[in-house]
N, C-alpha and C positions, 0 to 999 in steps of 0.2 A: 544845142540842147533840144531844139525842135525835132531834128532828125532822129536823135536817140530816143526821144519820147514816142515818136510815131512808130518806130520799129518795136519798142518795148510793149506798146499798147496794141500793136498790129492794127494801126489806124492809118488812114491816108494822110499824107502831108500836103496841105493845100497852100500854095503860095499866095501872097497878097495880090489882090485884084483878080484872082481866079474865081470862077463862080462857085458858090457854096451849094453842095448837093441838097436836095429837098429833104432827104431822110436823116440829116444830121441832128442829133439831140444835144451834143455838147461840142463847143468850139473852144479849144485850148490855144490861146494866143502866145506864140513864142516869137516875140518881136522885141526890139530894143525898148528899154523902159520909157524913153521919151516918145515912143510911137504908140504905146498901148491905148491911150485915151482916144486918139484919132482913129486907130484901127477898130477899136470896140464900137465907135459910133457908126462905122461903115457896115457892121455886121447885121444880118437880117434879124428880125424880131423873135423868131422862134427858138433857136438853140440857147441853152444855158452857156454863159460865157465864163471862161477862166483865163488866168494868166500865170506865167511861170517866173515872174520877177520876185527876187528875194527882198528887195528894198521898197517895193511899191505896195500901197494899201489898196482898198477896194473903191475908193472915191473916183478912180479913173473910169468906172463903169457908169458914172453920172446917174446914180439911183437905180440902175438896172440890176436885177438879180445876177449874182456872179460869185466867183470864188478865186482863190489863189492856191497854187500848188508849186512849191519851189523845192526841188531836190538839192540838198547841200552836197553837191558833187561837181567837180570839174569834168567837162566832156569835150576833150580836144577832138579835132577832126579825125574821123575813123574810129571813134570810141565804140566799143561793143555795148549794146543795151544792158548786158548783165552787170555793167559797172554800177548801175543804180541800186542793185539789190543789196540791202543792208545799210544803205546810206541814210543819213539823217535828213531832216527837212522841215519845212513849215507850211501850214495850211491856214486858211481863213475863209469865211463865207458870209454873205449878206443875209442868208436865211438858213434854216435847218436843212432844207433840201440841198442848197448849194454846198454847205459844209459837209454834208453826208456824201455828196458826189466827190468832193476833194479827198475825203478819207478813203472812199472806195477806190479811186484811181491810185492813191498812194499804196493801198494794199496790193493791188494788181502789180504795181511796179516793185514791190518789196521794200518800200521805204519805211523808215522809222520816224514818223512825223509828230510834231506838236503844233497845237493851234497857237499862232503868234499874231496878236492883234496889231492894228496899224501903228499904235504908239511905240511898239517894240520892234518894228521891222528893221529900222536902221541899225539898232544895236545888234540884232540877229545877223544882219548882212555884214556889218563891220567885223563881227567876230569870225565869220566865215572867211572874210578877206584876210584877216590876220593869220588864221590857221592855214590857209592855202597860199595866197599870194606872197605874204611876207616870208613864209617858210621857203618858198622857191628863191626869193631875193636873198635871204640869209644864206642859203646853201650856195648861191652864186658867189657870195663873199668868201665863204670857206673854200670854194673851188679856186678862186683867184689867188688866195694866199697859199693854198696847198701846191699850186702849180710852181711857185717859187722854190719849192723843195722837191720837185719832180713827182709829186703825187697827183693822180688823175681823179676825175669824178667817179669813175667806176670803182676805184679803191676806197673812196669816201662813202659810197652809197650803202654798203652793208651796215656801217655805223649809224647812218642817218635812219635807215629803215628799222633797225633794231631799237633805236632810241624812241622813234615814233610809236612803235608797238608797246614799249615799256611805259611811255606816257599814257597811252590809251588804257593799259591794263592796271597800272598801279598809281597813276596820278603824278603830277609834276614834282612834288617834294621827294617822293621815294625814288623817282626815276633819275633825279639830278645827280650827276657824278662830276668829278673833275676838281681842279685846283680851287676854284671859288667855293664849291660845296664843302670841301674839307678844310678851308681856311688857310690854304697855302699861298699867302699873299706874295711871297718871294717869287714863286713860279708865275703868278699872275702878272707881276711887274715885268718879268722877262718876256712874257707873251706880248704885253703892251709895247715894250721897247722894240721888239722885232716887227710888229705890225707897223709901228711908226716909221721904221726904217724901210721895210719892203713894200708895203701897201699903205702909205699914209692917207690915201683917200678913204680907207676903211676905218680909220681911228675914231671918228665921231660915232660911228655905228657901234664899234667895239666898246667904247666908254659907256654909252647908254645901256647896252645889253649887259655889260658887266654889273652895273648897278641893279638892273632888273633881276639878274641871276642871284645877286646877294640877297635880294628881297625874297625870292623863291626859297633860297637856302635858309632863310630866317636870320641872316646876319645883319639885316637892317629892315626898317619898316617900308611899306609900300608908299607911305606919304612923302 
């Protein structure tokens, strides 16, 4: 993330323990969450500090003026800075100046951000983890089962991408299709039996997600 942000902001990327130039006005810390507090304490007194953690509040600055700016986007090695444009995200600040700086940087980056206070940061970050990390894990399950029928990831991908687009555009209830959505429990049971036979390690995941899918479809409550 630090490399992508530096490129997108056309700013120098300074590694930890390298000297901080005297003319720096803002220092954006792109370090592991557990290191933010210690690194912030090492920084010179002049620049306004910020961090890019999604799950961390502002108490890590130990009372010093600062802000947070978290792009809700995965940035694998080699990611182009343009990946940030249009992404969601969260900001917060200890002062009006700090918050304004966070919003200004978000605008430069093309982010669609919301102020998310400390008490909501974990919920925000967990939602992002579900949306990104769990999606990848779920598709890995689909890929594993599909392989038993000779179907590749590349053949599954158009369905996944189209479904994600439909979810984004019309919401989960309208985007949901398939046997559970239409109440075809006979087919659902055949799905379950085949998964139990071919990839039994996926059955607990399938059972839980089938119940969640029934809730999205309105066929049972979320409780």
